[in-house]
NUKOLNU-615285 format. One record per residue (C-alpha): x, y, z; residue in three letters. Coordinates in pm, whole numbers, padded with zeros to 5 digits, always signed. Example, Ala and Ser with C-alpha at 12.3 -4.5 7.8 and 13.67 -1.06 7.14 Angstrom:
BEGIN
+01230-00450+00780ALA+01367-00106+00714SER
// end
This chain:
BEGIN
+03230+02502+00633UNK+03048+02823+00557UNK+03217+03164+00546UNK+03104+03522+00501UNK+03187+03608+00141UNK+03275+03970+00218UNK+03570+03870+00439UNK+03665+03542+00265UNK+04028+03452+00211UNK+04113+03111+00085UNK+04331+02898+00313UNK+04479+02611+00132UNK+04428+02268+00293UNK+04759+02113+00427UNK+04741+01836+00160UNK+04815+02088-00108UNK+05166+02146+00045UNK+05249+01798-00072UNK+05107+01831-00419UNK+05316+01866-00732UNK+05027+01960-00953UNK+04704+02123-00847UNK+04402+02138-01089UNK+04115+02389-01054UNK+03797+02332-01237UNK+03598+02658-01244UNK+03268+02731-01422UNK+03407+02921-01722UNK+03223+02794-02022UNK+03044+03122-02099UNK+03170+03476-02174UNK+02961+03612-01891UNK+03087+03712-01541UNK+02993+03606-01200UNK+02729+03472-01093UNK+02705+03288-01429UNK+03074+03190-01405UNK+03334+03163-01129UNK+03452+03515-01054UNK+03811+03626-01127UNK+03830+03733-00764UNK+03762+03391-00631UNK+04017+03241-00870UNK+04279+03495-00755UNK+04202+03405-00389UNK+04243+03035-00450UNK+04568+03075-00641UNK+04717+03306-00381UNK+04616+03061-00110UNK+04784+02776-00281UNK+05104+02982-00333UNK+05110+03055+00041UNK+05198+02690+00105UNK+05307+02536-00225UNK+05509+02595-00538UNK+05300+02324-00720UNK+05209+02354-01084UNK+04862+02519-01102UNK+04635+02414-01386UNK+04291+02558-01472UNK+04077+02319-01692UNK+03742+02392-01851UNK+03538+02293-02163UNK+03239+02439-02345UNK+02912+02272-02395UNK+02924+02333-02772UNK+03274+02199-02797UNK+03403+02540-02910UNK+03745+02665-02786UNK+03744+02785-02437UNK+04038+03017-02479UNK+03832+03320-02591UNK+03615+03271-02288UNK+03916+03258-02057UNK+04015+03594-02218UNK+03680+03754-02167UNK+03669+03649-01801UNK+04027+03786-01749UNK+04157+03444-01644UNK+04515+03561-01709UNK+04691+03460-01390UNK+05073+03447-01359UNK+05237+03103-01337UNK+04905+02932-01405UNK+04830+02721-01711UNK+04489+02749-01856UNK+04377+02439-02051UNK+04095+02347-02277UNK+03929+02007-02242UNK+03907+01969-02625UNK+04282+01996-02651UNK+04366+01726-02391UNK+04451+01360-02441UNK+04144+01153-02343UNK+04171+00829-02153UNK+03890+00583-02062UNK+03840+00568-01685UNK+03635+00283-01526UNK+03356+00355-01281UNK+03452+00180-00951UNK+03095+00109-00868UNK+03004-00268-00904UNK+02669-00157-01057UNK+02711+00176-01220UNK+02390+00374-01256UNK+02433+00441-01625UNK+02799+00492-01707UNK+03047+00201-01664UNK+03325+00427-01807UNK+03394+00784-01891UNK+03636+00945-02141UNK+03824+01205-01939UNK+04128+01434-01991UNK+04452+01255-01880UNK+04573+01568-01704UNK+04314+01510-01426UNK+04468+01162-01350UNK+04819+01320-01333UNK+04711+01593-01080UNK+04766+01546-00715UNK+04494+01773-00584UNK+04161+01851-00757UNK+03944+02157-00678UNK+03593+02228-00809UNK+03479+02587-00771UNK+03138+02686-00886UNK+02882+02975-00845UNK+02560+02890-00681UNK+02322+02827-00963UNK+01965+02692-00960UNK+01872+02591-01313UNK+01513+02477-01381UNK+01449+02435-01007UNK+01760+02215-00955UNK+02095+02306-00792UNK+02400+02270-01012UNK+02695+02316-00771UNK+03039+02160-00703UNK+02964+01810-00835UNK+02763+01915-01132UNK+03045+02138-01219UNK+03251+01834-01304UNK+03042+01771-01613UNK+03242+02038-01799UNK+03538+01804-01789UNK+03364+01552-02008UNK+03425+01643-02383UNK+03086+01739-02519UNK+03212+01630-02867UNK+03230+01261-02736UNK+02885+01268-02582UNK+02666+01488-02805UNK+02625+01659-03132UNK+02692+02008-03009UNK+02360+02135-03163UNK+02161+02139-02839UNK+02420+02266-02588UNK+02632+01954-02562UNK+02620+01619-02362UNK+02291+01511-02533UNK+02370+01149-02482UNK+02431+01197-02108UNK+02111+01400-02065UNK+01910+01116-02240UNK+02054+00871-01990UNK+01947+01087-01695UNK+02193+01359-01609UNK+02167+01312-01223UNK+02254+00940-01268UNK+02551+01039-01484UNK+02662+01297-01217UNK+02643+01031-00945UNK+02859+00802-01159UNK+03097+01081-01237UNK+03136+01158-00862UNK+03271+00819-00793UNK+03473+00790-01110UNK+03652+01117-01084UNK+03667+01205-00715UNK+03763+01565-00638UNK+03943+01673-00318UNK+03777+01999-00258UNK+03452+02177-00356UNK+03391+02552-00321UNK+03052+02711-00379UNK+03076+03079-00450UNK+02750+03193-00304UNK+02785+03569-00249UNK+02491+03564-00490UNK+02232+03299-00601UNK+02177+03275-00975UNK+01836+03144-01071UNK+01730+03044-01428UNK+01434+02866-01581UNK+01668+02675-01805UNK+01933+02882-01975UNK+02260+02850-01771UNK+02385+03187-01885UNK+02065+03400-01845UNK+01859+03453-01535UNK+01807+03642-01220UNK+02038+03699-00919UNK+02003+03764-00555UNK+02246+03841-00269UNK+02339+03555-00028UNK+02688+03655+00107UNK+02819+03303+00162UNK+03103+03072+00063UNK+03078+02696+00119UNK+03404+02489+00129UNK+03469+02118+00189UNK+03460+01780+00030UNK+03232+01818-00278UNK+02951+01598-00161UNK+02948+01764+00173UNK+02942+02121+00044UNK+02668+02036-00203UNK+02465+01870+00074UNK+02520+02159+00311UNK+02413+02415+00049UNK+02108+02198-00036UNK+01991+02168+00326UNK+02071+02527+00445UNK+01929+02701+00141UNK+01651+02451+00040UNK+01804+02367-00299UNK+01697+02044-00468UNK+01981+01832-00608UNK+01865+01480-00714UNK+02216+01354-00776UNK+02291+01374-00398UNK+02029+01100-00324UNK+02166+00879-00594UNK+02523+00920-00463UNK+02393+00809-00123UNK+02227+00506-00265UNK+02530+00404-00473UNK+02765+00441-00169UNK+02632+00107-00031UNK+02775-00051-00349UNK+03132+00048-00246UNK+03083-00068+00108UNK+02989-00427+00017UNK
// end
């Protein structure tokens, strides 16, 4: 579904009313405001929407590409929400999660924070960013949940091992290994960068996309003409689950 960003109010899906723990994954790995990161206003809207129908525990989970603590970034972005626990990927207990695909593209398993597995409802909320000509939206946002210290040296921005394998293949494997319930693309502006995820240009769009993560990424891709190679790989891998 697509909404006008100016009048947007988050209405929590009914499934959240049955959840005991809701986990929100924003883009919050840089001390730079929207559209580089998820806006505080969007986070407030989501949290208030959840509280309208549920008293569940609300967790915010993020990591940095360098492996540095994310706490100072939370502070700079003013992620200081009452009755909400902000967590750092680097401080969580990691568990090895098996890829359900019979033939994984590149990753048979992932090391992931155990708090994800103990949460009942998972939300990915990302600004609309086009980096190097490729969209990095709701599904690509999940990369921040992988501890960069496990998959890279931290000297080149993190996840070097995953990029060497082909990051779009990694994202397709991650989509099936760690399925999120809801994707939100904050597209009141479009952020465009040649390569640096924290530096670039912006232009107004005035939209909010909401739905299952694959569907929202696909809708944004088709309606805005944004290339996302991992969507095709997800489609191709889907046959593997249907066998």
